[in-house]
Every structure is written in C-alpha cells, then in structure tokens.
N, CA, C and O of each residue as an XYZ file, in Angstrom:
488
protein
N       0.261     10.211     28.283
C       0.501     10.698     26.947
C       1.702     11.645     26.933
O       2.456     11.694     25.961
N       1.866     12.384     28.009
C       2.996     13.308     28.088
C       4.311     12.540     28.027
O       5.250     12.953     27.347
N       4.369     11.426     28.739
C       5.607     10.628     28.752
C       5.924     10.094     27.360
O       7.091     10.040     26.971
N       4.917      9.705     26.619
C       5.142      9.185     25.271
C       5.695     10.249     24.330
O       6.414      9.940     23.379
N       5.354     11.498     24.606
C       5.800     12.593     23.743
C       7.203     13.095     24.102
O       7.753     13.953     23.412
N       7.770     12.565     25.167
C       9.100     13.022     25.578
C      10.142     12.635     24.534
O      10.000     11.619     23.854
N      11.183     13.443     24.412
C      12.233     13.130     23.435
C      12.977     11.855     23.814
O      13.050     11.481     24.985
N      13.524     11.203     22.801
C      14.250      9.947     23.030
C      15.446      9.818     22.093
O      15.751      8.731     21.601
N      16.107     10.927     21.858
C      17.260     10.931     20.946
C      18.546     10.492     21.634
O      19.360      9.786     21.039
N      18.732     10.904     22.881
C      19.967     10.571     23.594
C      19.679      9.527     24.661
O      18.522      9.262     24.986
N      20.725      8.941     25.197
C      20.556      7.962     26.275
C      19.914      8.604     27.494
O      19.088      7.982     28.163
N      20.285      9.837     27.785
C      19.711     10.557     28.922
C      18.222     10.781     28.707
O      17.427     10.580     29.625
N      17.840     11.192     27.516
C      16.420     11.404     27.200
C      15.650     10.085     27.265
O      14.528     10.038     27.770
N      16.253      9.029     26.758
C      15.607      7.717     26.794
C      15.386      7.256     28.233
O      14.331      6.716     28.566
N      16.387      7.474     29.080
C      16.268      7.076     30.488
C      15.185      7.882     31.190
O      14.387      7.320     31.941
N      15.146      9.182     30.958
C      14.123     10.038     31.572
C      12.732      9.641     31.086
O      11.780      9.608     31.867
N      12.622      9.347     29.820
C      11.334      8.925     29.245
C      10.881      7.595     29.851
O       9.701      7.419     30.152
N      11.815      6.663     30.028
C      11.484      5.358     30.616
C      10.967      5.512     32.044
O      10.005      4.854     32.439
N      11.610      6.382     32.808
C      11.170      6.633     34.183
C       9.773      7.256     34.177
O       8.913      6.858     34.963
N       9.548      8.216     33.306
C       8.238      8.873     33.215
C       7.151      7.890     32.781
O       6.034      7.929     33.299
N       7.471      7.022     31.847
C       6.499      6.012     31.404
C       6.154      5.044     32.529
O       4.990      4.691     32.715
N       7.161      4.617     33.273
C       6.909      3.695     34.393
C       6.012      4.360     35.433
O       5.078      3.739     35.941
N       6.296      5.619     35.747
C       5.466      6.366     36.697
C       4.026      6.488     36.194
O       3.078      6.279     36.952
N       3.872      6.823     34.931
C       2.539      6.985     34.348
C       1.780      5.660     34.343
O       0.593      5.616     34.667
N       2.466      4.591     33.977
C       1.814      3.277     33.958
C       1.420      2.835     35.364
O       0.349      2.261     35.561
N       2.275      3.099     36.326
C       1.953      2.743     37.704
C       0.757      3.557     38.197
O      -0.113      3.024     38.886
N       0.709      4.835     37.850
C      -0.442      5.658     38.211
C      -1.721      5.146     37.585
O      -2.775      5.163     38.220
N      -1.640      4.691     36.344
C      -2.814      4.146     35.659
C      -3.291      2.854     36.306
O      -4.468      2.508     36.212
N      -2.397      2.152     36.953
C      -2.751      0.928     37.676
C      -3.307      1.259     39.058
O      -4.272      0.641     39.508
N      -2.702      2.229     39.725
C      -3.072      2.528     41.106
C      -4.457      3.149     41.241
O      -5.134      2.911     42.241
N      -4.893      3.931     40.274
C      -6.217      4.562     40.388
C      -7.328      3.520     40.442
O      -8.127      3.556     41.378
N      -7.422      2.595     39.490
C      -8.483      1.598     39.605
C      -8.288      0.663     40.806
O      -9.261      0.163     41.372
N      -7.038      0.433     41.187
C      -6.759     -0.389     42.371
C      -7.347      0.286     43.616
O      -7.948     -0.379     44.460
N      -7.172      1.605     43.728
C      -7.745      2.343     44.852
C      -9.272      2.331     44.801
O      -9.924      2.261     45.842
N      -9.838      2.399     43.616
C     -11.300      2.307     43.477
C     -11.774      0.974     44.047
O     -12.757      0.934     44.787
N     -11.092     -0.103     43.716
C     -11.474     -1.422     44.237
C     -11.462     -1.432     45.759
O     -12.380     -1.955     46.390
N     -10.428     -0.859     46.340
C     -10.305     -0.857     47.790
C     -11.414     -0.041     48.448
O     -12.023     -0.485     49.421
N     -11.672      1.141     47.921
C     -12.681      2.014     48.514
C     -14.069      1.408     48.372
O     -14.829      1.353     49.339
N     -14.397      0.956     47.178
C     -15.743      0.427     46.938
C     -15.982     -0.847     47.746
O     -17.112     -1.106     48.161
N     -14.955     -1.635     47.973
C     -15.113     -2.845     48.791
C     -15.656     -2.523     50.175
O     -16.353     -3.333     50.785
N     -15.333     -1.351     50.654
C     -15.804     -0.939     51.974
C     -17.283     -0.615     52.042
O     -17.807     -0.406     53.136
N     -17.968     -0.566     50.926
C     -19.395     -0.223     50.944
C     -20.291     -1.417     51.219
O     -21.458     -1.235     51.566
N     -19.783     -2.623     51.076
C     -20.646     -3.795     51.215
C     -21.225     -3.949     52.621
O     -22.365     -4.392     52.763
N     -20.474     -3.599     53.656
C     -21.011     -3.708     55.018
C     -22.211     -2.784     55.198
O     -23.222     -3.182     55.777
N     -22.102     -1.565     54.708
C     -23.222     -0.618     54.797
C     -24.417     -1.114     53.986
O     -25.555     -1.047     54.449
N     -24.163     -1.602     52.799
C     -25.247     -2.105     51.959
C     -25.927     -3.320     52.599
O     -27.145     -3.470     52.509
N     -25.151     -4.169     53.233
C     -25.740     -5.325     53.915
C     -26.606     -4.877     55.087
O     -27.711     -5.387     55.277
N     -26.110     -3.929     55.867
C     -26.897     -3.412     56.995
C     -28.181     -2.764     56.499
O     -29.241     -2.931     57.102
N     -28.086     -2.037     55.414
C     -29.268     -1.399     54.833
C     -30.271     -2.452     54.380
O     -31.472     -2.305     54.607
N     -29.790     -3.504     53.744
C     -30.682     -4.570     53.271
C     -31.307     -5.329     54.436
O     -32.493     -5.658     54.406
N     -30.515     -5.601     55.450
C     -30.981     -6.414     56.568
C     -31.842     -5.621     57.553
O     -32.898     -6.093     57.973
N     -31.397     -4.424     57.920
C     -32.011     -3.691     59.029
C     -32.704     -2.397     58.628
O     -33.389     -1.777     59.442
N     -32.530     -1.992     57.381
C     -33.090     -0.716     56.950
C     -34.586     -0.801     56.685
O     -35.210     -1.850     56.846
N     -35.128      0.310     56.283
C     -36.534      0.380     55.923
C     -36.802     -0.652     54.830
O     -36.120     -0.651     53.805
N     -37.779     -1.530     55.030
C     -38.067     -2.556     54.021
C     -38.344     -1.968     52.628
O     -38.083     -2.615     51.614
N     -38.868     -0.749     52.587
C     -39.150     -0.118     51.300
C     -37.867      0.261     50.567
O     -37.900      0.511     49.362
N     -36.746      0.307     51.268
C     -35.486      0.654     50.618
C     -34.609     -0.563     50.366
O     -33.447     -0.417     49.985
N     -35.139     -1.747     50.569
C     -34.359     -2.963     50.331
C     -33.896     -3.034     48.879
O     -32.767     -3.436     48.599
N     -34.771     -2.642     47.964
C     -34.358     -2.679     46.556
C     -33.232     -1.682     46.296
O     -32.380     -1.923     45.441
N     -33.220     -0.579     47.017
C     -32.123      0.388     46.869
C     -30.795     -0.229     47.317
O     -29.755      0.004     46.702
N     -30.843     -1.007     48.383
C     -29.640     -1.708     48.833
C     -29.183     -2.703     47.768
O     -27.984     -2.871     47.546
N     -30.121     -3.348     47.124
C     -29.785     -4.275     46.048
C     -29.154     -3.571     44.864
O     -28.160     -4.040     44.311
N     -29.728     -2.451     44.478
C     -29.175     -1.697     43.355
C     -27.781     -1.169     43.713
O     -26.866     -1.207     42.891
N     -27.633     -0.684     44.926
C     -26.318     -0.222     45.370
C     -25.290     -1.339     45.330
O     -24.135     -1.120     44.965
N     -25.714     -2.525     45.705
C     -24.823     -3.686     45.672
C     -24.407     -4.009     44.243
O     -23.237     -4.283     43.976
N     -25.359     -3.975     43.338
C     -25.037     -4.219     41.926
C     -24.053     -3.170     41.397
O     -23.128     -3.496     40.652
N     -24.261     -1.922     41.786
C     -23.360     -0.841     41.351
C     -21.963     -1.026     41.926
O     -20.968     -0.831     41.228
N     -21.889     -1.400     43.198
C     -20.584     -1.612     43.832
C     -19.851     -2.760     43.154
O     -18.655     -2.664     42.880
N     -20.557     -3.827     42.889
C     -19.942     -4.983     42.215
C     -19.457     -4.588     40.823
O     -18.357     -4.963     40.418
N     -20.271     -3.834     40.094
C     -19.876     -3.396     38.754
C     -18.655     -2.483     38.815
O     -17.768     -2.575     37.967
N     -18.605     -1.609     39.806
C     -17.455     -0.708     39.945
C     -16.183     -1.501     40.222
O     -15.129     -1.205     39.659
N     -16.277     -2.491     41.076
C     -15.108     -3.309     41.398
C     -14.685     -4.130     40.189
O     -13.496     -4.224     39.886
N     -15.638     -4.715     39.509
C     -15.313     -5.531     38.329
C     -14.672     -4.664     37.234
O     -13.676     -5.058     36.627
N     -15.246     -3.494     36.994
C     -14.687     -2.594     35.990
C     -13.295     -2.131     36.354
O     -12.407     -2.080     35.503
N     -13.101     -1.791     37.627
C     -11.774     -1.368     38.082
C     -10.773     -2.518     37.944
O      -9.620     -2.306     37.568
N     -11.219     -3.720     38.249
C     -10.348     -4.891     38.125
C      -9.895     -5.081     36.674
O      -8.730     -5.383     36.417
N     -10.811     -4.903     35.738
C     -10.439     -5.023     34.334
C      -9.403     -3.964     33.951
O      -8.499     -4.232     33.158
N      -9.536     -2.770     34.513
C      -8.541     -1.711     34.264
C      -7.193     -2.050     34.892
O      -6.145     -1.783     34.304
N      -7.221     -2.633     36.074
C      -5.967     -3.073     36.708
C      -5.273     -4.090     35.807
O      -4.074     -3.986     35.549
N      -6.034     -5.071     35.333
C      -5.457     -6.096     34.462
C      -4.888     -5.482     33.186
O      -3.809     -5.866     32.733
N      -5.610     -4.538     32.617
C      -5.166     -3.875     31.396
C      -3.850     -3.150     31.606
O      -2.959     -3.226     30.759
N      -3.714     -2.452     32.717
C      -2.548     -1.610     32.967
C      -1.356     -2.362     33.564
O      -0.237     -1.848     33.564
N      -1.587     -3.564     34.066
C      -0.507     -4.298     34.740
C       0.620     -4.702     33.801
O       1.775     -4.770     34.220
N       0.307     -4.966     32.552
C       1.320     -5.456     31.623
C       2.406     -4.466     31.282
O       3.510     -4.863     30.909
N       2.118     -3.188     31.401
C       3.098     -2.180     31.008
C       4.044     -1.746     32.109
O       4.815     -0.805     31.924
N       4.000     -2.414     33.252
C       4.813     -1.989     34.396
C       5.981     -2.942     34.593
O       5.806     -4.161     34.618
N       7.156     -2.384     34.730
C       8.364     -3.189     34.890
C       8.549     -3.684     36.329
O       9.198     -4.707     36.546
N       7.996     -2.983     37.297
C       8.113     -3.369     38.706
C       7.180     -4.555     38.957
O       6.061     -4.388     39.442
N       7.655     -5.744     38.621
C       6.814     -6.941     38.673
C       6.427     -7.324     40.099
O       5.382     -7.941     40.304
N       7.238     -6.976     41.074
C       6.902     -7.289     42.469
C       5.650     -6.523     42.895
O       4.741     -7.092     43.499
N       5.611     -5.228     42.577
C       4.444     -4.412     42.896
C       3.220     -4.919     42.133
O       2.131     -5.025     42.698
N       3.402     -5.227     40.866
C       2.297     -5.721     40.047
C       1.763     -7.033     40.611
O       0.549     -7.210     40.717
N       2.648     -7.951     40.972
C       2.221     -9.245     41.513
C       1.415     -9.062     42.794
O       0.405     -9.737     42.995
N       1.855     -8.157     43.655
C       1.133     -7.907     44.902
C      -0.252     -7.342     44.625
O      -1.241     -7.802     45.194
N      -0.321     -6.349     43.753
C      -1.599     -5.725     43.447
C      -2.536     -6.722     42.767
O      -3.731     -6.747     43.063
N      -2.011     -7.534     41.869
C      -2.852     -8.522     41.194
C      -3.385     -9.557     42.176
O      -4.550     -9.943     42.090
N      -2.560    -10.006     43.095
C      -3.020    -10.991     44.083
C      -4.098    -10.394     44.980
O      -5.135    -11.017     45.208
N      -3.859     -9.198     45.485
C      -4.841     -8.551     46.351
C      -6.094     -8.176     45.564
O      -7.209     -8.298     46.072
N      -5.913     -7.726     44.342
C      -7.056     -7.359     43.506
C      -7.930     -8.547     43.185
O      -9.157     -8.446     43.208
N      -7.307     -9.673     42.887
C      -8.067    -10.893     42.604
C      -8.893    -11.285     43.828
O     -10.048    -11.691     43.699
N      -8.305    -11.164     44.999
C      -9.029    -11.478     46.241
C     -10.216    -10.536     46.423
O     -11.314    -10.982     46.755
N     -10.006     -9.240     46.209
C     -11.108     -8.274     46.334
C     -12.205     -8.542     45.321
O     -13.389     -8.459     45.648
N     -11.821     -8.863     44.097
C     -12.796     -9.110     43.039
C     -13.640    -10.338     43.373
O     -14.857    -10.326     43.191
N     -13.003    -11.382     43.855
C     -13.728    -12.603     44.219
C     -14.613    -12.375     45.448
O     -15.738    -12.871     45.505
N     -14.111    -11.636     46.417
C     -14.905    -11.329     47.610
C     -16.126    -10.487     47.251
O     -17.192    -10.654     47.844
N     -15.975     -9.586     46.286
C     -17.100     -8.750     45.857
C     -18.220     -9.607     45.276
O     -19.399     -9.338     45.508
N     -17.853    -10.631     44.528
C     -18.867    -11.518     43.956
C     -19.633    -12.253     45.061
O     -20.848    -12.429     44.981
N     -18.905    -12.673     46.083
C     -19.543    -13.364     47.213
C     -20.469    -12.408     47.957
O     -21.616    -12.746     48.250
N     -19.964    -11.212     48.261
C     -20.786    -10.236     48.990
C     -22.028     -9.851     48.194
O     -23.108     -9.691     48.764
N     -21.881     -9.702     46.885
C     -23.027     -9.382     46.040
C     -24.100    -10.448     46.202
O     -25.267    -10.120     46.419
N     -23.729    -11.707     46.101
C     -24.693    -12.800     46.226
C     -25.348    -12.806     47.609
O     -26.556    -13.011     47.729
N     -24.550    -12.582     48.641
C     -25.090    -12.581     50.004
C     -26.118    -11.460     50.186
O     -27.207    -11.692     50.710
N     -25.776    -10.277     49.764
C     -26.649     -9.120     49.974
C     -27.908     -9.235     49.112
O     -29.007     -8.935     49.577
N     -27.752     -9.661     47.878
C     -28.933     -9.820     47.027
C     -29.868    -10.889     47.574
O     -31.084    -10.792     47.410
N     -29.316    -11.900     48.218
C     -30.142    -12.926     48.863
C     -30.975    -12.315     49.995
O     -32.150    -12.647     50.152
N     -30.376    -11.442     50.764
C     -31.093    -10.746     51.840
C     -32.188     -9.886     51.249
O     -33.320     -9.894     51.733
N     -31.858     -9.143     50.203
C     -32.825     -8.245     49.561
C     -33.998     -9.048     49.017
O     -35.154     -8.693     49.250
N     -33.717    -10.111     48.305
C     -34.785    -10.915     47.698
C     -35.656    -11.576     48.739
O     -36.850    -11.765     48.508
N     -35.085    -11.939     49.898
C     -35.861    -12.541     50.972
C     -36.886    -11.554     51.535
O     -37.925    -11.970     52.048
N     -36.606    -10.260     51.445
C     -37.549     -9.246     51.918
C     -38.831     -9.257     51.105
O     -39.880     -8.838     51.595
N     -38.759     -9.732     49.869
C     -39.914     -9.702     48.976
C     -40.619    -11.054     48.894
O     -41.619    -11.191     48.189
N     -40.103    -12.049     49.611
C     -40.685    -13.390     49.546
C     -41.955    -13.501     50.360
O     -42.566    -14.568     50.408
C-alpha cells in the first residue's frame, strides 16, 4: 500500500514507484511461496506419527495432515493471485513451476497419510 501512495508526477518518481511496486509484489508472492516450502516439510513427520506413533494419536496425525494440505493449498492460491502483478516473469515462472509441483505432491502425501490413519481404525 505504501508503494501505491508514492508520488508519480515526474519520471523519477514514476521510476521509484515502479521499483517499489515490483518489490512489494514480489514480497507478496514470496511469503506464501515460503509457507508452501516450510509446510511441505511436515508430511514426513505426520506420516511417521500416523504409522509408528501412539495408535490413539493417529487421528491427530490425520488432522495435522489435513491442516498441512489446507495451508499449502491456501498459500498456492495466494501465489497464483500475486504472480500476475510481477514483471520479473523468469522468477514468476520458476516459482509457479515449483509451486505447482509442491501443491500436487501435497495432495498425494495427504492421500497416503490419510490411508495410513484410516487403516489404524479398520
């Protein structure tokens, strides 16, 4: 919002504002992108908890898995939302490709872990 409020009367002001907007837009993209990366790392722990943990906590591993998947999906939607406003298309293309891979992998891991959890109750 600060970048949007910057003056834009002169060419110098316009250039400074454009740089500030690009930085702000990139920051808005990078935060949810980092969330995706960090949360992706929780699936191994959740799988171990579901497979080897106390059987009474299997449902907790399932709920954690659902939360992790939701966090990744939500962050992915934010990445998609913020990607359009960035002029550095090379960076955007890389993040979108990697993000799509993480989002798809999260769906697979969710199914795998929930299958383990549900088998505990069979």
